[in-house]
VMD Tcl script that draws the C-alpha trace (Angstrom):
set ca {
  {-85.48 -50.74 139.84}
  {-82.86 -53.43 140.37}
  {-80.80 -51.53 142.98}
  {-83.49 -49.63 144.84}
  {-82.41 -48.69 148.39}
  {-78.90 -50.07 147.74}
  {-75.65 -48.23 148.38}
  {-72.63 -48.63 146.11}
  {-69.03 -47.44 146.09}
  {-67.45 -47.19 142.65}
  {-63.77 -46.37 142.23}
  {-62.62 -44.89 138.95}
  {-65.99 -43.14 138.67}
  {-64.50 -40.03 137.05}
  {-64.59 -41.52 133.55}
  {-64.97 -44.62 131.42}
  {-66.41 -47.82 132.85}
  {-66.59 -46.41 136.38}
  {-68.65 -43.42 135.28}
  {-70.96 -45.48 133.08}
  {-71.54 -47.92 135.93}
  {-72.22 -45.13 138.42}
  {-74.84 -43.60 136.13}
  {-76.51 -46.94 135.47}
  {-76.50 -47.99 139.12}
  {-78.02 -44.64 140.10}
  {-80.66 -44.95 137.39}
  {-81.53 -48.33 138.93}
  {-82.09 -46.75 142.34}
  {-78.68 -46.95 144.05}
  {-77.04 -44.21 146.09}
  {-73.49 -44.07 144.75}
  {-70.24 -42.95 146.38}
  {-68.04 -41.74 143.52}
  {-64.29 -42.24 143.96}
  {-61.44 -41.04 141.75}
  {-58.28 -38.94 141.90}
  {-59.65 -36.83 139.01}
  {-61.68 -34.16 140.78}
  {-62.93 -32.63 137.54}
  {-64.08 -35.97 136.19}
  {-65.90 -36.76 139.42}
  {-67.71 -33.43 139.30}
  {-68.87 -34.21 135.75}
  {-70.17 -37.60 136.89}
  {-71.88 -36.01 139.88}
  {-73.49 -33.37 137.66}
  {-74.91 -36.14 135.49}
  {-76.31 -37.87 138.58}
  {-77.94 -34.68 139.80}
  {-79.42 -34.05 136.36}
  {-81.07 -37.45 136.62}
  {-82.32 -36.68 140.17}
  {-80.06 -39.37 141.63}
  {-78.20 -39.34 144.94}
  {-74.45 -39.62 145.33}
  {-71.31 -38.30 146.99}
  {-67.88 -37.28 145.70}
  {-64.62 -38.57 147.17}
  {-61.35 -37.39 145.64}
  {-58.22 -39.36 146.46}
  {-55.76 -42.12 145.62}
  {-57.33 -45.59 145.59}
  {-54.06 -47.09 146.85}
  {-54.41 -45.13 150.13}
  {-55.73 -47.48 152.82}
  {-56.90 -44.67 155.09}
  {-58.83 -43.08 152.21}
  {-60.58 -46.38 151.46}
  {-61.53 -46.91 155.10}
  {-62.79 -43.33 155.40}
  {-65.02 -43.51 152.31}
  {-66.50 -46.84 153.41}
  {-67.25 -45.47 156.89}
  {-68.74 -42.25 155.50}
  {-70.95 -44.20 153.13}
  {-72.29 -46.38 155.93}
  {-72.86 -43.32 158.13}
  {-74.69 -41.50 155.35}
  {-76.78 -44.37 153.96}
  {-76.83 -46.93 156.75}
  {-75.47 -49.79 154.67}
  {-73.04 -50.81 151.92}
  {-74.31 -53.23 149.31}
  {-71.98 -52.99 146.32}
  {-68.31 -52.26 145.79}
  {-67.01 -51.91 142.24}
  {-63.27 -51.37 141.84}
  {-63.05 -49.87 138.37}
  {-60.02 -47.62 138.89}
  {-57.17 -48.67 136.63}
  {-53.77 -47.58 135.39}
  {-51.58 -48.77 132.50}
  {-48.06 -47.70 131.58}
  {-47.07 -50.00 128.69}
  {-43.71 -51.72 128.28}
  {-42.08 -55.13 128.51}
  {-40.31 -56.39 131.63}
  {-37.13 -54.86 130.21}
  {-38.54 -51.42 129.41}
  {-40.94 -50.88 132.31}
  {-39.56 -48.60 134.98}
  {-39.78 -50.18 138.48}
  {-41.66 -47.15 139.74}
  {-44.26 -47.56 136.99}
  {-44.55 -51.28 137.73}
  {-45.25 -50.50 141.38}
  {-47.77 -47.78 140.45}
  {-49.70 -50.16 138.21}
  {-49.93 -52.78 140.97}
  {-50.81 -50.20 143.63}
  {-53.70 -48.87 141.57}
  {-55.05 -52.05 140.00}
  {-54.40 -54.71 142.63}
  {-54.04 -52.54 145.72}
  {-57.10 -50.59 144.60}
  {-59.12 -53.81 144.69}
  {-57.63 -55.30 147.86}
  {-57.75 -52.18 150.04}
  {-61.31 -51.27 149.08}
  {-62.54 -54.82 149.65}
  {-60.75 -54.75 152.99}
  {-62.67 -51.59 153.87}
  {-66.04 -52.82 152.60}
  {-66.19 -56.44 153.74}
  {-66.73 -55.86 157.50}
  {-69.94 -53.89 156.86}
  {-71.12 -56.48 154.33}
  {-70.45 -59.18 156.92}
  {-72.61 -57.31 159.43}
  {-75.41 -57.19 156.85}
  {-74.76 -60.79 155.72}
  {-74.97 -59.52 152.15}
  {-72.94 -57.69 149.55}
  {-71.52 -57.80 146.05}
  {-67.94 -56.95 145.12}
  {-67.12 -56.45 141.44}
  {-63.53 -56.20 140.26}
  {-62.21 -55.25 136.83}
  {-59.87 -57.72 135.18}
  {-59.16 -57.88 131.43}
  {-59.37 -60.33 128.55}
  {-55.58 -59.90 128.41}
  {-55.31 -61.66 131.79}
  {-56.44 -64.80 129.95}
  {-55.10 -64.28 126.42}
  {-51.90 -62.42 127.20}
  {-50.62 -59.55 125.11}
  {-47.51 -57.69 124.02}
  {-45.91 -54.56 125.41}
  {-48.00 -54.15 128.56}
  {-46.44 -56.50 131.08}
  {-47.26 -54.69 134.32}
  {-50.91 -54.11 133.45}
  {-51.51 -57.67 132.24}
  {-49.77 -59.16 135.28}
  {-51.85 -56.95 137.57}
  {-55.08 -57.97 135.88}
  {-54.10 -61.62 136.30}
  {-53.58 -60.97 140.00}
  {-57.05 -59.44 140.19}
  {-58.58 -62.64 138.79}
  {-56.84 -64.69 141.48}
  {-57.70 -62.19 144.22}
  {-61.35 -62.24 143.16}
  {-61.56 -66.00 143.35}
  {-59.96 -66.27 146.77}
  {-62.17 -63.49 148.18}
  {-65.22 -65.28 146.80}
  {-64.24 -68.41 148.72}
  {-63.25 -66.54 151.88}
  {-66.56 -64.70 152.22}
  {-69.13 -66.94 150.51}
  {-70.74 -68.00 153.78}
  {-70.98 -64.34 154.84}
  {-73.46 -63.67 152.07}
  {-70.86 -61.74 150.06}
  {-70.46 -62.46 146.36}
  {-67.20 -61.52 144.60}
  {-66.93 -61.56 140.81}
  {-64.70 -60.09 138.13}
  {-65.50 -58.63 134.73}
  {-62.98 -59.13 131.92}
  {-63.67 -56.46 129.30}
  {-62.11 -56.43 125.88}
  {-60.81 -53.15 124.47}
  {-63.37 -50.57 125.60}
  {-63.51 -47.07 124.12}
  {-62.41 -45.13 127.22}
  {-59.85 -42.43 127.96}
  {-57.41 -45.09 129.23}
  {-57.60 -47.02 125.95}
  {-57.00 -43.83 123.97}
  {-53.99 -43.00 126.12}
  {-52.57 -46.48 125.54}
  {-52.77 -46.02 121.76}
  {-51.22 -42.55 122.06}
  {-48.05 -44.12 123.51}
  {-47.20 -45.46 120.05}
  {-45.31 -43.42 117.47}
  {-47.99 -44.26 114.89}
  {-51.19 -45.03 116.85}
  {-53.57 -45.69 113.96}
  {-52.27 -49.12 112.83}
  {-52.23 -50.26 116.46}
  {-55.76 -49.01 116.97}
  {-56.97 -50.81 113.84}
  {-55.23 -54.05 114.79}
  {-56.86 -53.96 118.22}
  {-60.29 -53.21 116.77}
  {-60.01 -56.04 114.25}
  {-58.78 -58.49 116.91}
  {-62.37 -58.56 118.23}
  {-64.71 -60.93 116.41}
  {-67.27 -58.09 116.31}
  {-64.69 -55.78 114.67}
  {-65.34 -52.88 117.01}
  {-64.39 -51.57 120.42}
  {-66.78 -52.00 123.30}
  {-68.67 -49.17 124.97}
  {-68.35 -48.43 128.66}
  {-72.12 -48.74 128.95}
  {-71.92 -52.36 127.77}
  {-69.56 -53.24 130.60}
  {-71.78 -51.32 133.03}
  {-74.70 -53.59 132.11}
  {-72.61 -56.61 133.10}
  {-71.71 -54.90 136.37}
  {-75.38 -54.19 137.06}
  {-76.16 -57.88 136.67}
  {-73.43 -58.80 139.16}
  {-74.52 -56.06 141.57}
  {-78.16 -57.09 141.57}
  {-80.09 -60.06 142.91}
  {-80.26 -61.43 139.36}
  {-76.82 -62.95 140.05}
  {-77.63 -64.24 143.54}
  {-76.02 -67.67 142.85}
  {-72.95 -66.28 141.10}
  {-69.64 -65.88 142.88}
  {-65.98 -66.43 142.06}
  {-66.63 -66.10 138.35}
  {-65.03 -64.14 135.51}
  {-67.63 -62.52 133.26}
  {-66.10 -61.87 129.85}
  {-67.40 -58.84 127.90}
  {-64.94 -58.79 125.03}
  {-66.74 -58.69 121.68}
  {-65.40 -62.16 120.88}
  {-61.72 -61.38 121.48}
  {-61.04 -64.65 123.28}
  {-63.14 -66.72 120.91}
  {-61.28 -65.25 117.94}
}
mol new
graphics top color blue
foreach p $ca { graphics top sphere $p radius 0.5 }
foreach p [lrange $ca 0 end-1] q [lrange $ca 1 end] { graphics top cylinder $p $q radius 0.2 }
display resetview
């Protein structure tokens, strides 16, 4: 088991990439603190962990709440004695150009995506420094590199996550903490389905997105989870400050 006796916090664990990563990490021996604002989704993830005889805990709240982040980190250390992995998979997208995006939506996207990485790293790093070890995994996007239309707040936020990841990697490299980002392509998750549903006629948009990938399909959350497992484990012990692209050939195409 690649994460035996490790403790992980995963935000956005109620569905999609966060859930798939939580299940895979647990299957590899980790105790996982599940974080999301979707209580029902978290309970479904927790039920799947229990069915697999894995250990975990449920924490319902807003990832942009600093006190919530600090509390979950402290509770995890109290319960398990250490904190080895933080994965910030919680995300939010509203769609729109800079002209059509409501300022409140812009702020919400940055609070969830960027704040949800910064605040949770801020809560986790002190314990990782005490251990002189830890892995932080953020979720960027292939769109942070390629750009895209009609989703300005989300793409800007994902670009900020890439920069935040790199500076955290430099800041804490000598503390034994590795910080890396994953840039998924379009992954078949509830958030992707909601983004298509914003269009008057979703099907042509869905097909165009699918065909934009060299592999002519959407990714699966489990495929991104495998990349996260690599970054969480000792297999990536000399990897920090990097952007791991899991995009079905989107950027190459």
